MIDOSE-1310 file (N, C-alpha, C; in nm, 2 decimals, decimal comma, always signed):
residues 232
mtdk	-1,38/-0,70/+2,45/-1,47/-0,73/+2,35/-1,47/-0,62/+2,24; -1,49/-0,66/+2,11/-1,49/-0,56/+2,00/-1,61/-0,58/+1,92; -1,66/-0,47/+1,87/-1,77/-0,48/+1,78/-1,73/-0,47/+1,63; -1,60/-0,47/+1,61/-1,55/-0,46/+1,47/-1,57/-0,60/+1,40
qpll	-1,62/-0,59/+1,28/-1,65/-0,72/+1,21/-1,52/-0,78/+1,15; -1,50/-0,91/+1,17/-1,39/-0,97/+1,10/-1,40/-0,95/+0,95; -1,28/-0,92/+0,89/-1,28/-0,89/+0,74/-1,16/-0,97/+0,69; -1,19/-1,07/+0,60/-1,09/-1,15/+0,54/-1,06/-1,10/+0,40
llpg	-0,93/-1,07/+0,37/-0,89/-1,02/+0,24/-0,80/-1,12/+0,17; -0,84/-1,15/+0,05/-0,77/-1,26/-0,03/-0,70/-1,19/-0,15; -0,56/-1,21/-0,16/-0,48/-1,15/-0,26/-0,50/-1,23/-0,40; -0,44/-1,16/-0,50/-0,44/-1,22/-0,63/-0,31/-1,29/-0,66
llcd	-0,29/-1,34/-0,78/-0,17/-1,41/-0,83/-0,05/-1,31/-0,81; +0,06/-1,37/-0,75/+0,18/-1,30/-0,73/+0,16/-1,17/-0,65; +0,06/-1,17/-0,56/+0,03/-1,06/-0,47/+0,05/-1,11/-0,33; +0,09/-1,01/-0,24/+0,11/-1,04/-0,10/+0,03/-0,93/-0,02
erlw	+0,06/-0,91/+0,10/-0,01/-0,82/+0,19/-0,02/-0,68/+0,13; +0,08/-0,64/+0,05/+0,08/-0,51/+0,00/-0,04/-0,47/-0,08; -0,10/-0,57/-0,15/-0,22/-0,55/-0,23/-0,33/-0,49/-0,16; -0,35/-0,53/-0,03/-0,46/-0,48/+0,06/-0,41/-0,39/+0,17
rdqa	-0,29/-0,34/+0,16/-0,23/-0,26/+0,27/-0,32/-0,14/+0,31; -0,36/-0,07/+0,21/-0,43/+0,06/+0,23/-0,57/+0,03/+0,28; -0,63/-0,07/+0,24/-0,77/-0,11/+0,28/-0,76/-0,15/+0,43; -0,66/-0,24/+0,46/-0,65/-0,28/+0,60/-0,63/-0,17/+0,70
rdla	-0,55/-0,07/+0,65/-0,53/+0,05/+0,74/-0,66/+0,14/+0,75; -0,72/+0,17/+0,63/-0,83/+0,26/+0,63/-0,96/+0,21/+0,70; -0,98/+0,08/+0,69/-1,10/+0,02/+0,75/-1,09/-0,03/+0,89; -0,97/-0,01/+0,95/-0,94/-0,07/+1,08/-1,03/-0,01/+1,19
diaa	-1,10/+0,10/+1,16/-1,18/+0,16/+1,26/-1,32/+0,09/+1,27; -1,36/+0,02/+1,17/-1,48/-0,05/+1,17/-1,47/-0,20/+1,15; -1,35/-0,25/+1,11/-1,33/-0,39/+1,08/-1,20/-0,44/+1,14; -1,19/-0,57/+1,15/-1,07/-0,64/+1,20/-1,01/-0,72/+1,08
ptia	-0,93/-0,65/+1,00/-0,88/-0,71/+0,88/-0,77/-0,82/+0,90; -0,78/-0,92/+0,82/-0,67/-1,02/+0,81/-0,65/-1,05/+0,66; -0,52/-1,04/+0,62/-0,48/-1,07/+0,48/-0,43/-1,21/+0,47; -0,50/-1,29/+0,39/-0,46/-1,43/+0,38/-0,33/-1,45/+0,30
dlsl	-0,26/-1,56/+0,33/-0,15/-1,60/+0,25/-0,20/-1,71/+0,15; -0,20/-1,68/+0,02/-0,25/-1,78/-0,08/-0,13/-1,84/-0,16; -0,01/-1,84/-0,10/+0,10/-1,88/-0,18/+0,14/-2,03/-0,15; +0,07/-2,10/-0,07/+0,12/-2,23/-0,01/+0,05/-2,35/-0,08
ddsv	-0,05/-2,33/-0,16/-0,13/-2,45/-0,21/-0,14/-2,44/-0,36; -0,16/-2,56/-0,42/-0,17/-2,56/-0,57/-0,31/-2,60/-0,62; -0,41/-2,57/-0,53/-0,55/-2,58/-0,57/-0,63/-2,48/-0,50; -0,74/-2,43/-0,56/-0,82/-2,34/-0,49/-0,89/-2,40/-0,37
agma	-0,92/-2,53/-0,38/-0,98/-2,60/-0,27/-0,88/-2,60/-0,15; -0,75/-2,62/-0,18/-0,66/-2,62/-0,07/-0,64/-2,48/-0,01; -0,63/-2,39/-0,10/-0,63/-2,25/-0,05/-0,74/-2,21/+0,04; -0,86/-2,25/+0,00/-0,98/-2,22/+0,07/-0,98/-2,29/+0,21
arvl	-0,95/-2,41/+0,21/-0,95/-2,49/+0,33/-0,85/-2,43/+0,43; -0,73/-2,39/+0,38/-0,63/-2,33/+0,47/-0,68/-2,20/+0,53; -0,74/-2,12/+0,45/-0,80/-1,99/+0,49/-0,91/-2,02/+0,60; -0,99/-2,11/+0,57/-1,10/-2,14/+0,67/-1,05/-2,19/+0,80
adap	-0,95/-2,27/+0,79/-0,89/-2,33/+0,92/-0,85/-2,22/+1,02; -0,80/-2,10/+0,96/-0,75/-2,00/+1,05/-0,85/-1,88/+1,07; -0,96/-1,89/+1,00/-1,05/-1,78/+1,00/-1,15/-1,78/+1,12; -1,20/-1,66/+1,16/-1,30/-1,66/+1,27/-1,43/-1,73/+1,23
prfa	-1,52/-1,75/+1,32/-1,64/-1,83/+1,29/-1,72/-1,77/+1,17; -1,73/-1,64/+1,17/-1,80/-1,57/+1,06/-1,73/-1,44/+1,03; -1,73/-1,40/+0,90/-1,65/-1,29/+0,85/-1,70/-1,24/+0,72; -1,67/-1,11/+0,70/-1,69/-1,05/+0,57/-1,57/-1,09/+0,48
lagl	-1,59/-1,11/+0,35/-1,49/-1,18/+0,27/-1,47/-1,09/+0,14; -1,35/-1,05/+0,11/-1,32/-0,98/-0,01/-1,20/-1,04/-0,08; -1,22/-1,07/-0,21/-1,11/-1,13/-0,29/-1,09/-1,06/-0,42; -0,97/-1,04/-0,46/-0,93/-0,98/-0,59/-0,87/-1,08/-0,68
smgg	-0,92/-1,09/-0,80/-0,87/-1,17/-0,90/-0,86/-1,32/-0,86; -0,74/-1,38/-0,84/-0,74/-1,52/-0,79/-0,80/-1,52/-0,65; -0,80/-1,42/-0,57/-0,87/-1,41/-0,44/-1,02/-1,43/-0,46; -1,07/-1,38/-0,57/-1,21/-1,40/-0,60/-1,24/-1,55/-0,63
yvaf	-1,15/-1,62/-0,70/-1,17/-1,76/-0,72/-1,17/-1,84/-0,59; -1,08/-1,80/-0,50/-1,08/-1,86/-0,37/-1,21/-1,83/-0,29; -1,25/-1,71/-0,30/-1,38/-1,67/-0,23/-1,50/-1,76/-0,28; -1,50/-1,78/-0,41/-1,61/-1,87/-0,46/-1,59/-2,01/-0,39
eilr	-1,47/-2,06/-0,38/-1,45/-2,19/-0,32/-1,49/-2,19/-0,17; -1,46/-2,08/-0,10/-1,50/-2,08/+0,04/-1,65/-2,09/+0,05; -1,72/-2,02/-0,05/-1,87/-2,03/-0,05/-1,92/-2,17/-0,09; -1,84/-2,25/-0,16/-1,87/-2,39/-0,18/-1,86/-2,47/-0,05
qqpe	-1,75/-2,44/+0,02/-1,71/-2,53/+0,13/-1,79/-2,50/+0,25; -1,80/-2,37/+0,29/-1,86/-2,33/+0,42/-1,93/-2,19/+0,40; -2,04/-2,19/+0,32/-2,11/-2,06/+0,29/-2,17/-1,99/+0,41; -2,20/-2,07/+0,51/-2,27/-2,02/+0,63/-2,17/-1,92/+0,71
rvsr	-2,04/-1,93/+0,69/-1,95/-1,85/+0,76/-1,93/-1,71/+0,70; -1,98/-1,69/+0,58/-1,96/-1,56/+0,51/-2,07/-1,47/+0,53; -2,05/-1,35/+0,59/-2,16/-1,26/+0,62/-2,18/-1,16/+0,51; -2,08/-1,13/+0,43/-2,09/-1,04/+0,32/-1,98/-1,06/+0,22
lall	-1,99/-1,03/+0,10/-1,90/-1,07/-0,01/-1,86/-0,95/-0,09; -1,73/-0,93/-0,12/-1,68/-0,83/-0,22/-1,59/-0,90/-0,32; -1,62/-0,88/-0,44/-1,54/-0,95/-0,55/-1,48/-0,84/-0,64; -1,35/-0,83/-0,64/-1,28/-0,72/-0,71/-1,21/-0,78/-0,83
dtsa	-1,24/-0,73/-0,95/-1,16/-0,76/-1,07/-1,13/-0,91/-1,08; -1,24/-0,99/-1,09/-1,24/-1,13/-1,09/-1,34/-1,18/-1,19; -1,35/-1,31/-1,21/-1,44/-1,38/-1,30/-1,50/-1,51/-1,24; -1,62/-1,53/-1,27/-1,68/-1,66/-1,23/-1,66/-1,77/-1,33
apds	-1,62/-1,73/-1,45/-1,60/-1,83/-1,56/-1,46/-1,89/-1,56; -1,45/-2,00/-1,62/-1,31/-2,06/-1,63/-1,23/-1,98/-1,74; -1,10/-2,02/-1,75/-1,02/-1,95/-1,85/-1,07/-1,98/-2,00; -1,05/-1,88/-2,08/-1,07/-1,91/-2,23/-0,96/-2,00/-2,27
para	-0,97/-2,06/-2,39/-0,86/-2,14/-2,44/-0,73/-2,06/-2,45; -0,74/-1,94/-2,50/-0,62/-1,86/-2,52/-0,55/-1,82/-2,38; -0,64/-1,79/-2,28/-0,58/-1,76/-2,15/-0,52/-1,88/-2,08; -0,58/-2,00/-2,10/-0,53/-2,12/-2,05/-0,39/-2,15/-2,11
eqrr	-0,38/-2,13/-2,24/-0,25/-2,15/-2,31/-0,14/-2,05/-2,26; -0,18/-1,93/-2,23/-0,09/-1,84/-2,17/-0,04/-1,89/-2,03; -0,13/-1,94/-1,95/-0,08/-2,00/-1,82/+0,02/-2,11/-1,85; -0,02/-2,20/-1,94/+0,07/-2,31/-1,96/+0,21/-2,27/-2,01
aglr	+0,21/-2,16/-2,10/+0,34/-2,11/-2,15/+0,42/-2,05/-2,03; +0,35/-1,98/-1,94/+0,43/-1,93/-1,83/+0,49/-2,04/-1,74; +0,42/-2,15/-1,73/+0,47/-2,26/-1,65/+0,58/-2,33/-1,72; +0,57/-2,34/-1,85/+0,68/-2,40/-1,93/+0,81/-2,32/-1,92
ller	+0,80/-2,18/-1,92/+0,92/-2,10/-1,89/+0,98/-2,12/-1,76; +0,89/-2,14/-1,66/+0,94/-2,16/-1,52/+1,01/-2,29/-1,51; +0,97/-2,39/-1,58/+1,03/-2,52/-1,58/+1,17/-2,51/-1,64; +1,19/-2,41/-1,73/+1,33/-2,39/-1,79/+1,41/-2,29/-1,70
grfa	+1,36/-2,26/-1,58/+1,44/-2,18/-1,49/+1,42/-2,03/-1,52; +1,32/-1,99/-1,59/+1,30/-1,85/-1,62/+1,17/-1,80/-1,55; +1,20/-1,72/-1,44/+1,09/-1,66/-1,37/+1,12/-1,51/-1,38; +1,03/-1,44/-1,45/+1,05/-1,29/-1,47/+0,97/-1,21/-1,38
gvtq	+0,87/-1,28/-1,31/+0,78/-1,21/-1,22/+0,69/-1,12/-1,31; +0,67/-1,00/-1,27/+0,59/-0,90/-1,35/+0,69/-0,81/-1,42; +0,71/-0,83/-1,55/+0,80/-0,75/-1,63/+0,74/-0,61/-1,66; +0,82/-0,52/-1,71/+0,77/-0,39/-1,75/+0,67/-0,41/-1,87
qllp	+0,70/-0,51/-1,95/+0,61/-0,54/-2,06/+0,47/-0,59/-2,02; +0,47/-0,66/-1,90/+0,35/-0,72/-1,85/+0,26/-0,62/-1,77; +0,33/-0,52/-1,72/+0,26/-0,42/-1,63/+0,13/-0,36/-1,70; +0,13/-0,33/-1,83/+0,01/-0,27/-1,88/-0,11/-0,36/-1,88
tlvh	-0,10/-0,49/-1,86/-0,21/-0,58/-1,85/-0,26/-0,58/-1,70; -0,19/-0,52/-1,61/-0,22/-0,52/-1,47/-0,27/-0,39/-1,42; -0,21/-0,28/-1,47/-0,25/-0,15/-1,42/-0,28/-0,06/-1,53; -0,35/+0,05/-1,51/-0,38/+0,15/-1,61/-0,24/+0,21/-1,66
prhv	-0,24/+0,26/-1,78/-0,12/+0,31/-1,84/-0,05/+0,42/-1,75; -0,13/+0,50/-1,68/-0,08/+0,61/-1,60/+0,01/+0,55/-1,48; -0,01/+0,42/-1,45/+0,07/+0,37/-1,34/+0,19/+0,28/-1,38; +0,20/+0,26/-1,51/+0,31/+0,17/-1,55/+0,45/+0,21/-1,51
hsav	+0,47/+0,34/-1,52/+0,61/+0,40/-1,48/+0,60/+0,47/-1,35; +0,50/+0,44/-1,27/+0,49/+0,51/-1,14/+0,54/+0,42/-1,02; +0,52/+0,48/-0,90/+0,56/+0,40/-0,78/+0,47/+0,28/-0,77; +0,34/+0,29/-0,81/+0,25/+0,17/-0,81/+0,31/+0,06/-0,89
gaev	+0,35/+0,09/-1,02/+0,41/-0,01/-1,10/+0,53/-0,08/-1,04; +0,61/+0,00/-0,98/+0,73/-0,05/-0,91/+0,69/-0,14/-0,80; +0,59/-0,11/-0,72/+0,55/-0,19/-0,61/+0,49/-0,32/-0,66; +0,41/-0,32/-0,77/+0,36/-0,44/-0,82/+0,47/-0,54/-0,86
rama	+0,58/-0,48/-0,92/+0,69/-0,57/-0,96/+0,76/-0,63/-0,84; +0,78/-0,54/-0,74/+0,85/-0,59/-0,62/+0,77/-0,69/-0,55; +0,64/-0,68/-0,55/+0,55/-0,77/-0,48/+0,56/-0,91/-0,55; +0,56/-0,91/-0,68/+0,58/-1,04/-0,75/+0,71/-1,11/-0,72
qrvg	+0,82/-1,03/-0,71/+0,94/-1,09/-0,67/+0,94/-1,15/-0,53; +0,88/-1,08/-0,44/+0,87/-1,14/-0,30/+0,79/-1,27/-0,30; +0,68/-1,28/-0,38/+0,60/-1,40/-0,38/+0,69/-1,52/-0,44; +0,75/-1,49/-0,55/+0,85/-1,58/-0,60/+0,80/-1,69/-0,70
aqay	+0,90/-1,77/-0,75/+0,88/-1,86/-0,86/+0,80/-1,98/-0,81; +0,83/-2,04/-0,69/+0,76/-2,16/-0,65/+0,61/-2,13/-0,62; +0,59/-2,02/-0,55/+0,45/-1,99/-0,53/+0,37/-1,96/-0,66; +0,44/-1,90/-0,75/+0,38/-1,87/-0,88/+0,34/-2,00/-0,95
rrqq	+0,42/-2,10/-0,94/+0,39/-2,23/-1,00/+0,26/-2,29/-0,93; +0,26/-2,29/-0,80/+0,14/-2,34/-0,73/+0,02/-2,26/-0,76; +0,03/-2,13/-0,76/-0,09/-2,05/-0,79/-0,14/-2,06/-0,93; -0,05/-2,07/-1,03/-0,10/-2,08/-1,17/-0,16/-2,22/-1,19
taia	-0,11/-2,32/-1,12/-0,17/-2,46/-1,13/-0,31/-2,45/-1,07; -0,32/-2,39/-0,96/-0,45/-2,38/-0,89/-0,55/-2,30/-0,98; -0,51/-2,19/-1,04/-0,60/-2,11/-1,12/-0,64/-2,19/-1,24; -0,55/-2,26/-1,31/-0,58/-2,33/-1,43/-0,68/-2,44/-1,41
qrpd	-0,68/-2,50/-1,29/-0,77/-2,61/-1,26/-0,89/-2,57/-1,18; -0,92/-2,44/-1,16/-1,03/-2,40/-1,08/-1,16/-2,44/-1,15; -1,26/-2,46/-1,07/-1,40/-2,49/-1,13/-1,47/-2,37/-1,18; -1,56/-2,40/-1,27/-1,65/-2,30/-1,32/-1,75/-2,25/-1,20
sral	-1,75/-2,13/-1,17/-1,83/-2,08/-1,06/-1,96/-2,02/-1,10; -1,99/-2,02/-1,22/-2,11/-1,95/-1,27/-2,24/-2,01/-1,21; -2,24/-2,14/-1,19/-2,36/-2,21/-1,13/-2,38/-2,18/-0,99; -2,27/-2,13/-0,92/-2,27/-2,10/-0,78/-2,34/-1,97/-0,75
lasi	-2,34/-1,88/-0,85/-2,38/-1,74/-0,82/-2,52/-1,73/-0,77; -2,61/-1,81/-0,82/-2,75/-1,79/-0,78/-2,78/-1,83/-0,63; -2,68/-1,91/-0,57/-2,70/-1,95/-0,43/-2,64/-1,85/-0,34; -2,57/-1,74/-0,39/-2,51/-1,65/-0,29/-2,62/-1,55/-0,25
avpt	-2,64/-1,54/-0,12/-2,75/-1,47/-0,06/-2,70/-1,37/+0,05; -2,58/-1,32/+0,04/-2,53/-1,22/+0,13/-2,51/-1,09/+0,06; -2,50/-0,98/+0,13/-2,48/-0,85/+0,06/-2,35/-0,86/-0,02; -2,36/-0,83/-0,15/-2,24/-0,85/-0,24/-2,21/-0,72/-0,32
livv	-2,08/-0,69/-0,31/-2,03/-0,58/-0,39/-1,93/-0,63/-0,49; -1,95/-0,58/-0,62/-1,86/-0,62/-0,72/-1,79/-0,50/-0,77; -1,66/-0,50/-0,78/-1,58/-0,38/-0,82/-1,49/-0,42/-0,94; -1,48/-0,33/-1,04/-1,40/-0,36/-1,15/-1,34/-0,23/-1,20
gedd	-1,21/-0,23/-1,24/-1,14/-0,12/-1,30/-1,20/-0,11/-1,44; -1,23/+0,01/-1,48/-1,30/+0,04/-1,61/-1,20/-0,01/-1,72; -1,07/-0,01/-1,70/-0,98/-0,04/-1,80/-0,91/-0,18/-1,78; -0,97/-0,26/-1,69/-0,91/-0,39/-1,67/-0,92/-0,48/-1,79
vltp	-0,80/-0,52/-1,84/-0,79/-0,61/-1,96/-0,79/-0,75/-1,93; -0,76/-0,79/-1,80/-0,75/-0,93/-1,76/-0,89/-0,99/-1,73; -0,96/-0,92/-1,64/-1,10/-0,95/-1,61/-1,18/-0,83/-1,63; -1,22/-0,80/-1,76/-1,28/-0,68/-1,79/-1,42/-0,66/-1,74
paaa	-1,48/-0,54/-1,75/-1,61/-0,51/-1,69/-1,72/-0,61/-1,73; -1,71/-0,68/-1,85/-1,81/-0,78/-1,89/-1,81/-0,89/-1,79; -1,69/-0,93/-1,74/-1,69/-1,04/-1,64/-1,76/-1,00/-1,51; -1,74/-0,88/-1,47/-1,80/-0,83/-1,35/-1,96/-0,82/-1,37
eeiq	-2,00/-0,78/-1,49/-2,14/-0,77/-1,52/-2,20/-0,91/-1,51; -2,13/-1,01/-1,56/-2,18/-1,15/-1,56/-2,20/-1,19/-1,41; -2,11/-1,16/-1,32/-2,13/-1,19/-1,18/-2,25/-1,12/-1,12; -2,26/-0,99/-1,15/-2,37/-0,91/-1,10/-2,51/-0,97/-1,14
rgia	-2,52/-1,01/-1,26/-2,64/-1,07/-1,31/-2,68/-1,20/-1,24; -2,57/-1,27/-1,19/-2,60/-1,40/-1,13/-2,63/-1,40/-0,98; -2,60/-1,29/-0,92/-2,61/-1,27/-0,77/-2,72/-1,17/-0,74; -2,83/-1,22/-0,68/-2,95/-1,13/-0,66/-2,91/-1,02/-0,57
gavl	-2,94/-0,89/-0,61/-2,91/-0,77/-0,53/-2,77/-0,73/-0,53; -2,68/-0,79/-0,61/-2,54/-0,75/-0,61/-2,52/-0,61/-0,66; -2,43/-0,53/-0,61/-2,41/-0,39/-0,65/-2,28/-0,40/-0,73; -2,27/-0,33/-0,84/-2,15/-0,32/-0,93/-2,10/-0,18/-0,93
arip	-1,97/-0,16/-0,90/-1,91/-0,03/-0,91/-1,79/-0,04/-1,00; -1,78/+0,05/-1,10/-1,67/+0,06/-1,19/-1,58/+0,18/-1,15; -1,45/+0,16/-1,15/-1,36/+0,26/-1,11/-1,29/+0,31/-1,24; -1,31/+0,44/-1,27/-1,25/+0,49/-1,39/-1,10/+0,51/-1,39
dcgh	-1,03/+0,50/-1,50/-0,89/+0,52/-1,51/-0,82/+0,42/-1,42; -0,86/+0,30/-1,43/-0,81/+0,20/-1,33/-0,80/+0,06/-1,41; -0,70/-0,01/-1,38/-0,68/-0,15/-1,44/-0,73/-0,26/-1,35; -0,64/-0,36/-1,33/-0,68/-0,48/-1,26/-0,66/-0,48/-1,11
lptm	-0,59/-0,37/-1,06/-0,55/-0,37/-0,92/-0,60/-0,24/-0,85; -0,73/-0,22/-0,84/-0,79/-0,10/-0,78/-0,74/-0,07/-0,64; -0,71/-0,17/-0,56/-0,67/-0,15/-0,42/-0,54/-0,07/-0,42; -0,46/-0,09/-0,52/-0,33/-0,01/-0,52/-0,34/+0,11/-0,62
edpp	-0,42/+0,10/-0,72/-0,43/+0,21/-0,82/-0,51/+0,32/-0,77; -0,62/+0,30/-0,70/-0,71/+0,40/-0,65/-0,76/+0,37/-0,51; -0,67/+0,37/-0,41/-0,71/+0,33/-0,28/-0,83/+0,41/-0,22; -0,83/+0,55/-0,24/-0,94/+0,62/-0,18/-1,08/+0,58/-0,23
rtnr	-1,09/+0,56/-0,36/-1,22/+0,52/-0,41/-1,25/+0,37/-0,37; -1,16/+0,29/-0,37/-1,18/+0,15/-0,33/-1,22/+0,14/-0,18; -1,15/+0,22/-0,10/-1,18/+0,22/+0,04/-1,32/+0,27/+0,07; -1,36/+0,37/+0,00/-1,50/+0,42/+0,01/-1,60/+0,32/-0,02
llrq	-1,58/+0,25/-0,13/-1,67/+0,14/-0,17/-1,68/+0,03/-0,07; -1,56/-0,01/-0,02/-1,56/-0,12/+0,08/-1,62/-0,07/+0,22; -1,60/+0,05/+0,25/-1,66/+0,10/+0,37/-1,82/+0,10/+0,36; -1,87/+0,15/+0,25/-2,01/+0,14/+0,23/-2,07/+0,00/+0,23
wltg	-1,99/-0,09/+0,17/-2,03/-0,23/+0,18/-2,03/-0,29/+0,32; -1,94/-0,25/+0,40/-1,93/-0,31/+0,53/-2,03/-0,25/+0,63; -2,07/-0,13/+0,60/-2,16/-0,06/+0,69/-2,31/-0,06/+0,64; -2,33/-0,10/+0,52/-2,47/-0,09/+0,46/-2,56/-0,20/+0,51
């Protein structure tokens, strides 16, 4: 028997287990972490259903970016199984028209056989400038290549068609942590603030000098926040 609470970790677009590696290691003394594979389905509903089919009866749930969209869908499908919720660098709102067009453009390039993954030019939208030419930046690029073109197509299709989750927020009644990199340009602090306003009692933490991927950019601070959330 173990008293460690099950912890389900949901990656973002073009992310694999590496995204949550440091958290899974650091929190293993108090939690039993599982990193989900979100590369197999082309809808957030399908992703959530697959995660739930393999998940323990009740679990703490943390999602980053696209993982946050899937977390919202899990709360639509089976909210009673979620004991606490952490949302990192994500949004409850649907894409803006400009962002939706960017996704369509990426898919059009893919149809022409051009999959660049995360380019050096794209990295500044994902990580703080201090990480663009660092080992973190290199690991982000390698992670995207591992996930690959076909999973990218499925994930972008799922994200583009995701439902608006803002109406769901008021129904969330578990301890909730919201984390955002202070310099996140994809899902900026304003998106995190909107989620916090919608969930009663939610705690918002901003990580300075950090972009869209705090789990990789600042593991010590991210781990401390998640540990407080799990033990609070």
